[in-house]
C-alpha positions as CSV (number, residue, x, y, z in Angstrom):
1,X,2.3,-18.8,-13.4
2,X,3.5,-19.6,-9.8
3,X,6.6,-21.3,-11.2
4,X,8.1,-17.9,-11.2
5,X,8.6,-18.4,-7.4
6,X,10.1,-21.9,-7.7
7,X,13.8,-22.1,-6.9
8,X,16.2,-25.0,-6.1
9,X,15.5,-24.5,-2.4
10,X,11.8,-25.1,-2.9
11,X,11.9,-27.4,-5.9
12,X,9.2,-29.7,-4.4
13,X,6.7,-26.8,-5.0
14,X,7.2,-27.4,-8.7
15,X,5.9,-30.9,-8.3
16,X,2.7,-29.7,-6.6
17,X,2.2,-27.1,-9.3
18,X,2.6,-29.6,-12.0
19,X,0.0,-31.9,-10.5
20,X,-2.5,-29.0,-10.2
21,X,-1.7,-27.8,-13.7
22,X,-2.2,-31.2,-15.3
23,X,-5.4,-31.9,-13.4
24,X,-6.8,-28.5,-14.4
25,X,-5.8,-28.8,-18.0
26,X,-7.3,-32.3,-18.2
27,X,-10.6,-31.0,-16.7
28,X,-10.7,-28.1,-19.1
29,X,-10.4,-30.5,-22.1
30,X,-13.2,-32.7,-20.8
31,X,-15.5,-29.7,-20.6
32,X,-14.3,-28.3,-24.0
33,X,-14.9,-31.6,-25.7
34,X,-18.3,-32.1,-24.1
35,X,-19.6,-29.0,-26.0
36,X,-18.6,-30.5,-29.4
37,X,-21.6,-32.9,-29.9
38,X,-24.0,-30.3,-28.5
39,X,-22.8,-27.7,-31.0
40,X,-23.1,-30.0,-33.9
41,X,-26.4,-31.8,-33.2
42,X,-28.2,-28.6,-32.2
43,X,-26.9,-26.7,-35.2
44,X,-29.8,-25.4,-37.4
45,X,-28.4,-27.2,-40.5
46,X,-28.5,-30.5,-38.7
47,X,-31.8,-29.9,-37.0
48,X,-33.4,-29.2,-40.4
49,X,-32.5,-32.7,-41.6
50,X,-34.1,-34.5,-38.6
51,X,-37.3,-36.4,-39.3
52,X,-40.0,-35.4,-36.8
53,X,-39.6,-34.1,-33.3
54,X,-37.0,-36.0,-31.4
55,X,-36.5,-36.0,-27.6
56,X,-34.0,-33.5,-26.5
57,X,-31.4,-35.8,-24.8
58,X,-28.8,-33.1,-24.9
59,X,-30.2,-31.3,-21.9
60,X,-29.1,-33.5,-19.1
61,X,-26.3,-35.8,-18.0
62,X,-28.2,-39.1,-18.3
63,X,-25.2,-41.0,-16.9
64,X,-26.3,-39.8,-13.5
65,X,-29.2,-42.2,-13.5
66,X,-29.1,-45.7,-12.2
67,X,-27.6,-48.7,-14.2
68,X,-29.9,-50.1,-16.8
69,X,-30.8,-53.7,-17.6
70,X,-29.8,-54.7,-21.1
71,X,-32.9,-57.0,-21.3
72,X,-35.0,-53.8,-21.3
73,X,-33.4,-52.5,-24.5
74,X,-36.6,-53.2,-26.4
75,X,-38.5,-50.9,-24.1
76,X,-36.4,-48.1,-25.4
77,X,-37.8,-48.6,-28.8
78,X,-41.0,-46.9,-27.8
79,X,-42.4,-44.2,-30.1
80,X,-40.1,-41.4,-28.9
81,X,-37.1,-43.7,-29.4
82,X,-38.3,-44.8,-32.8
83,X,-38.5,-41.2,-33.7
84,X,-34.9,-40.6,-32.5
85,X,-33.6,-43.7,-34.2
86,X,-35.3,-42.6,-37.4
87,X,-32.7,-39.8,-37.8
88,X,-31.5,-40.3,-41.4
89,X,-28.1,-41.4,-42.4
90,X,-27.8,-38.0,-44.1
91,X,-28.3,-36.3,-40.7
92,X,-25.7,-38.5,-39.0
93,X,-23.2,-37.7,-41.8
94,X,-24.0,-34.0,-41.7
95,X,-23.6,-33.8,-37.9
96,X,-20.3,-35.7,-38.1
97,X,-19.0,-33.5,-40.9
98,X,-20.1,-30.4,-39.0
99,X,-18.5,-31.6,-35.8
100,X,-15.3,-32.4,-37.7
101,X,-15.2,-28.9,-39.2
102,X,-15.8,-27.2,-35.8
103,X,-13.1,-29.4,-34.2
104,X,-10.6,-28.8,-37.1
105,X,-11.1,-25.1,-36.8
106,X,-10.7,-25.2,-33.1
107,X,-7.5,-27.2,-33.4
108,X,-6.1,-25.0,-36.1
109,X,-6.8,-21.8,-34.1
110,X,-5.3,-23.4,-31.0
111,X,-2.1,-24.4,-32.9
112,X,-1.8,-20.9,-34.3
113,X,-2.0,-19.4,-30.7
114,X,0.6,-22.0,-29.6
115,X,3.0,-21.0,-32.4
116,X,2.6,-17.3,-31.4
117,X,3.3,-18.0,-27.7
118,X,6.2,-20.3,-28.5
119,X,7.8,-17.6,-30.7
120,X,7.4,-15.1,-27.9
121,X,9.0,-17.7,-25.6
122,X,12.0,-18.2,-27.9
123,X,12.5,-14.4,-28.2
124,X,12.5,-14.2,-24.4
125,X,15.0,-17.0,-24.1
126,X,17.3,-15.3,-26.7
127,X,17.0,-12.0,-24.9
128,X,17.8,-13.5,-21.5
129,X,20.8,-15.3,-23.0
130,X,22.5,-12.0,-23.5
131,X,22.2,-11.1,-19.8
132,X,24.2,-12.2,-16.9
133,X,21.7,-13.9,-14.6
134,X,22.3,-15.4,-11.2
135,X,19.5,-18.0,-11.8
136,X,19.8,-20.3,-14.8
137,X,16.1,-21.2,-14.5
138,X,14.7,-17.7,-14.5
139,X,14.2,-17.4,-18.3
140,X,12.2,-20.6,-18.4
141,X,10.1,-19.5,-15.4
142,X,9.4,-16.2,-17.1
143,X,8.2,-18.1,-20.2
144,X,5.9,-20.2,-18.0
145,X,4.5,-17.0,-16.5
146,X,3.8,-15.8,-20.0
147,X,2.0,-19.0,-20.9
148,X,-0.1,-18.7,-17.7
149,X,-1.1,-15.1,-18.5
150,X,-2.1,-16.1,-22.0
151,X,-4.2,-19.0,-20.8
152,X,-5.9,-16.9,-18.0
153,X,-6.6,-14.0,-20.4
154,X,-8.4,-16.2,-23.0
155,X,-10.3,-18.2,-20.4
156,X,-12.2,-15.1,-19.5
157,X,-14.2,-14.8,-22.8
158,X,-15.2,-18.5,-22.4
159,X,-16.4,-18.0,-18.9
160,X,-18.4,-14.9,-19.9
161,X,-19.9,-15.9,-23.3
162,X,-20.1,-19.7,-23.5
163,X,-23.5,-20.9,-22.4
164,X,-24.0,-23.2,-19.4
165,X,-24.7,-26.8,-20.4
166,X,-28.4,-27.3,-19.6
167,X,-29.4,-29.9,-17.0
168,X,-30.0,-30.4,-13.3
169,X,-27.4,-29.3,-10.8
170,X,-25.0,-31.8,-9.4
171,X,-26.5,-33.9,-6.6
172,X,-23.5,-33.1,-4.4
173,X,-24.4,-29.4,-4.5
174,X,-27.4,-30.2,-2.2
175,X,-25.2,-31.9,0.3
176,X,-25.7,-30.6,3.9
177,X,-22.7,-29.7,6.1
178,X,-19.6,-27.6,5.8
179,X,-17.3,-26.9,2.9
180,X,-15.2,-30.0,3.6
181,X,-18.2,-32.3,3.4
182,X,-19.3,-30.7,0.2
183,X,-15.9,-31.2,-1.4
184,X,-15.9,-34.8,-0.3
185,X,-19.4,-35.2,-1.8
186,X,-18.2,-33.8,-5.1
187,X,-15.2,-36.1,-5.1
188,X,-17.4,-39.1,-4.3
189,X,-19.9,-38.0,-7.0
190,X,-17.2,-37.6,-9.6
191,X,-15.7,-41.1,-9.1
192,X,-19.0,-42.8,-8.8
193,X,-20.1,-41.1,-12.0
194,X,-16.9,-42.4,-13.7
195,X,-17.8,-45.9,-12.5
196,X,-21.3,-45.7,-13.8
197,X,-20.0,-44.4,-17.2
198,X,-17.6,-47.3,-17.4
199,X,-20.5,-49.7,-16.9
200,X,-22.7,-48.1,-19.5
201,X,-19.8,-47.8,-21.9
202,X,-19.2,-51.5,-21.6
203,X,-22.6,-52.1,-23.1
204,X,-21.7,-50.0,-26.2
205,X,-19.6,-52.2,-28.4
206,X,-18.5,-49.5,-30.8
207,X,-17.4,-47.2,-27.9
208,X,-15.4,-50.1,-26.3
209,X,-13.6,-50.7,-29.6
210,X,-12.9,-47.0,-30.0
211,X,-11.6,-46.6,-26.4
212,X,-9.2,-49.5,-26.8
213,X,-8.0,-48.1,-30.1
214,X,-7.7,-44.6,-28.5
215,X,-5.7,-46.1,-25.6
216,X,-3.2,-47.6,-28.0
217,X,-3.2,-44.5,-30.3
218,X,-2.8,-41.9,-27.5
219,X,0.0,-44.1,-26.0
220,X,1.8,-44.1,-29.4
221,X,1.4,-40.3,-29.8
222,X,2.8,-39.6,-26.3
223,X,5.7,-42.1,-26.8
224,X,6.6,-40.7,-30.2
225,X,6.7,-37.2,-28.9
226,X,8.7,-38.0,-25.8
227,X,11.1,-40.2,-27.6
228,X,11.7,-37.6,-30.3
229,X,12.6,-34.9,-27.7
230,X,14.8,-37.3,-25.8
231,X,16.5,-38.4,-29.0
232,X,17.0,-34.8,-30.1
233,X,18.6,-33.8,-26.8
234,X,20.8,-36.8,-26.2
235,X,21.7,-38.3,-29.6
236,X,21.6,-35.2,-31.7
237,X,22.8,-32.8,-29.0
238,X,20.2,-30.2,-29.7
239,X,19.9,-27.2,-27.3
240,X,16.9,-25.5,-25.8
241,X,16.4,-23.0,-28.6
242,X,16.8,-25.7,-31.3
243,X,14.3,-28.0,-29.5
244,X,11.9,-25.1,-29.1
245,X,12.2,-24.5,-32.9
246,X,11.3,-28.1,-33.4
247,X,8.1,-27.6,-31.4
248,X,7.2,-24.6,-33.4
249,X,7.8,-26.5,-36.6
250,X,5.5,-29.3,-35.5
251,X,2.8,-26.9,-34.2
252,X,2.9,-24.8,-37.4
253,X,2.4,-28.0,-39.4
254,X,-0.5,-28.9,-37.1
255,X,-2.3,-25.7,-38.3
256,X,-2.0,-27.0,-41.9
257,X,-3.1,-30.5,-40.9
258,X,-6.2,-29.2,-39.0
259,X,-7.4,-27.4,-42.1
260,X,-6.2,-29.7,-44.9
261,X,-7.3,-33.1,-43.6
262,X,-11.0,-32.3,-44.1
263,X,-10.2,-31.2,-47.7
264,X,-8.2,-34.4,-48.2
265,X,-11.0,-36.5,-46.7
266,X,-13.7,-34.9,-49.0
267,X,-11.5,-35.1,-52.1
268,X,-10.9,-38.9,-51.7
269,X,-14.3,-39.6,-50.2
270,X,-12.8,-41.1,-47.0
271,X,-15.0,-42.0,-44.1
272,X,-13.9,-40.6,-40.7
273,X,-12.3,-43.9,-39.5
274,X,-10.4,-44.3,-42.7
275,X,-9.1,-40.7,-42.4
276,X,-7.9,-41.6,-38.9
277,X,-6.1,-44.6,-40.4
278,X,-4.5,-42.5,-43.0
279,X,-3.1,-40.2,-40.3
280,X,-1.8,-43.3,-38.5
281,X,-0.1,-44.6,-41.5
282,X,1.5,-41.3,-42.2
283,X,2.9,-41.2,-38.6
284,X,4.6,-44.6,-39.3
285,X,7.1,-42.6,-41.4
286,X,8.7,-41.3,-38.2
287,X,9.9,-44.6,-36.6
288,X,10.6,-46.2,-40.0
289,X,12.9,-43.3,-40.9
290,X,14.7,-43.6,-37.6
291,X,15.2,-47.3,-38.3
292,X,17.1,-46.4,-41.5
293,X,20.0,-45.5,-39.3
294,X,20.7,-49.2,-38.8
295,X,21.4,-49.8,-42.5
296,X,25.1,-49.8,-43.3
297,X,24.9,-47.9,-46.6
298,X,22.8,-45.2,-44.9
299,X,25.3,-44.9,-42.1
300,X,28.1,-44.6,-44.6
301,X,26.4,-41.5,-46.1
302,X,26.6,-39.6,-42.9
303,X,23.0,-38.5,-43.1
304,X,19.6,-40.2,-43.2
305,X,18.0,-42.2,-40.5
306,X,18.3,-39.3,-38.1
307,X,22.1,-39.0,-38.1
308,X,22.0,-35.2,-38.4
309,X,20.0,-32.7,-36.3
310,X,18.4,-31.0,-39.3
311,X,16.7,-34.3,-40.3
312,X,14.4,-34.2,-37.3
313,X,12.6,-31.0,-38.6
314,X,11.0,-32.6,-41.6
315,X,9.8,-35.4,-39.3
316,X,8.4,-32.7,-37.0
317,X,6.4,-31.4,-40.0
318,X,5.0,-34.9,-40.5
319,X,4.2,-35.3,-36.8
320,X,2.4,-32.0,-36.6
321,X,0.5,-32.6,-39.8
322,X,-0.8,-35.9,-38.5
323,X,-1.6,-34.5,-35.1
324,X,-3.7,-31.8,-36.7
325,X,-5.9,-34.5,-38.2
326,X,-6.0,-36.9,-35.3
327,X,-6.8,-34.2,-32.8
328,X,-9.9,-33.0,-34.7
329,X,-11.2,-36.3,-36.1
330,X,-10.8,-38.6,-33.1
331,X,-12.8,-36.4,-30.7
332,X,-15.5,-35.7,-33.3
333,X,-15.8,-39.3,-34.2
334,X,-16.1,-40.3,-30.6
335,X,-18.8,-37.7,-30.0
336,X,-21.0,-39.5,-32.6
337,X,-20.7,-42.8,-30.6
338,X,-21.7,-41.6,-27.1
339,X,-25.2,-41.3,-25.7
340,X,-26.7,-37.8,-26.3
341,X,-26.9,-36.1,-22.9
342,X,-23.9,-37.9,-21.5
343,X,-21.2,-35.9,-23.2
344,X,-19.3,-34.6,-20.2
345,X,-19.2,-38.0,-18.5
346,X,-18.1,-39.9,-21.6
347,X,-15.5,-37.3,-22.6
348,X,-14.1,-37.7,-19.0
349,X,-13.7,-41.4,-19.8
350,X,-12.1,-40.3,-23.1
351,X,-9.5,-38.2,-21.2
352,X,-8.9,-40.9,-18.6
353,X,-8.2,-43.4,-21.4
354,X,-5.8,-40.9,-23.0
355,X,-3.9,-40.0,-19.9
356,X,-4.0,-43.5,-18.5
357,X,-2.0,-44.8,-21.5
358,X,0.5,-42.1,-21.5
359,X,3.0,-43.9,-19.2
360,X,2.9,-47.4,-20.8
361,X,4.9,-46.6,-24.0
362,X,7.5,-44.3,-22.4
363,X,8.1,-46.9,-19.7
364,X,8.8,-49.6,-22.3
365,X,11.1,-47.2,-24.3
366,X,12.9,-46.4,-21.0
367,X,13.4,-50.2,-20.5
368,X,14.7,-50.6,-24.0
369,X,17.2,-47.7,-23.6
370,X,18.4,-49.0,-20.2
371,X,18.9,-52.6,-21.6
372,X,20.5,-51.7,-25.0
373,X,22.1,-48.4,-24.1
374,X,20.7,-46.5,-27.1
375,X,17.4,-44.9,-28.1
376,X,17.4,-45.9,-31.8
377,X,16.3,-49.5,-31.2
378,X,13.1,-48.0,-29.6
379,X,12.0,-47.0,-33.1
380,X,11.2,-50.6,-33.8
381,X,8.9,-50.7,-30.9
382,X,7.3,-47.4,-31.9
383,X,6.6,-48.8,-35.4
384,X,4.6,-51.7,-33.9
385,X,2.9,-49.5,-31.4
386,X,1.6,-47.0,-34.0
387,X,0.2,-49.8,-36.2
388,X,-1.7,-51.6,-33.4
389,X,-4.9,-49.4,-33.4
390,X,-5.4,-49.6,-37.2
391,X,-7.5,-52.8,-37.3
392,X,-9.6,-51.6,-34.4
393,X,-10.3,-48.2,-36.0
394,X,-11.4,-50.0,-39.2
395,X,-13.8,-52.2,-37.2
396,X,-15.8,-49.3,-35.9
397,X,-19.2,-48.7,-37.6
398,X,-20.4,-45.2,-36.8
399,X,-24.0,-46.0,-37.9
400,X,-24.3,-48.9,-35.4
401,X,-22.6,-46.9,-32.8
402,X,-24.9,-44.0,-33.1
403,X,-28.0,-46.3,-33.0
404,X,-26.6,-47.9,-29.9
405,X,-26.0,-44.6,-28.2
406,X,-29.5,-43.2,-29.0
407,X,-31.2,-46.4,-27.7
408,X,-29.3,-46.2,-24.4
409,X,-29.9,-42.5,-24.1
410,X,-33.6,-43.1,-24.4
411,X,-33.5,-45.8,-21.7
412,X,-31.4,-43.7,-19.4
413,X,-33.8,-40.8,-19.9
414,X,-36.8,-43.1,-19.1
415,X,-35.2,-44.3,-15.9
416,X,-34.3,-40.8,-14.9
417,X,-38.0,-39.7,-15.4
418,X,-39.1,-42.7,-13.4
419,X,-36.7,-41.8,-10.7
420,X,-37.9,-38.2,-10.6
421,X,-41.5,-39.4,-10.4
422,X,-40.6,-41.6,-7.5
423,X,-38.9,-38.8,-5.7
424,X,-41.9,-36.5,-6.3
425,X,-44.3,-39.2,-5.0
426,X,-42.1,-39.7,-1.9
427,X,-42.1,-35.9,-1.4
428,X,-45.9,-35.7,-1.6
429,X,-46.2,-38.5,1.0
430,X,-43.9,-36.7,3.3
431,X,-45.9,-33.5,2.9
432,X,-49.2,-35.3,3.5
433,X,-47.8,-36.9,6.7
434,X,-46.5,-33.5,7.9
435,X,-49.8,-31.9,7.2
436,X,-51.6,-34.7,9.1
437,X,-49.3,-34.3,12.2
438,X,-49.8,-30.6,12.1
439,X,-53.6,-31.1,12.1
440,X,-53.3,-33.4,15.1
């Protein structure tokens, strides 16, 4: 919203605001995603299918405990862990299906809101185009103000009605000292937690495979989106309104994708990882269609292979439809593979993997454009990049991944209990010593 004050004289303020906005947006997605496994695994329909009383690992961030020794994995198979591992395949399937439905509805509703706001933005731009303005950037700054107001307004219900995730308070909150020292303690706690999560994730083979696949997949998604916009603005000479209409087209198609992919998956009996692969294969249409522009007979037609601006809109439909499926299925699939009770920490790793890859593909595309002087050859690179995660996604076994996650959750919970017992014992010793000194 503060972009309304950004002018050429203080353009560097825009850079600061972008950094704050992206960091805040990424943090909100981490928190949003961390609720998804809790909502599905604690749903009454899933709880009714569990065999026996299982430990409630969803009530604390187990990643905060110390590193574990893999040689002690057998210790986790104590009676409570055997009960947890005894969750039936039907329960796993039910939880994953429920998680996917929740995720799909959330993505669909989010896309619907995005379409509404983008339409309002286009109307504002059209209205401002009829006015004589001294600042060319004012219309876009007003649109950003509208987006900020929308975001802030709908954040309030979440803050008021969404329950706090249960668990102990952050250790940094007990830090002594002033506000600066507490902030530094939070920063240290956050990065040390990420490091602990990385070390734990390295022990989970299915999580490692998924994160590598997600790194490649998110890179291809970011690269396709960026390259398409760049191609539309430079090669097809599309203006701001036409580009905004392309965004609305893709987003509207995303609504359909979010709600239709679960139906497609059920109709053809596709497992979650195969549904993700189907989405990836469909996305291959975009770069392959762009490569048609190299064929002489297609060039002679004057259309096809993205020679005309109108051709990019059907591809926007394909992109949005695919993103509606990938956005919902990937995060729900990942939620099944992570240790219960460590949702926020592992979804932070998920977000880091996502954002960490977003510069690789665009950088290579930029190198191709600088070397060859055209964007079209980059479609060949995109076709390869999109296909890379397919074998990795097919390798993931959600049953093994869930069993690994539950075993480690039990071990982390056991270590956390031992750590708490040690602290209680130390506290009692200190109290006894203080009582003895007082008596003396």
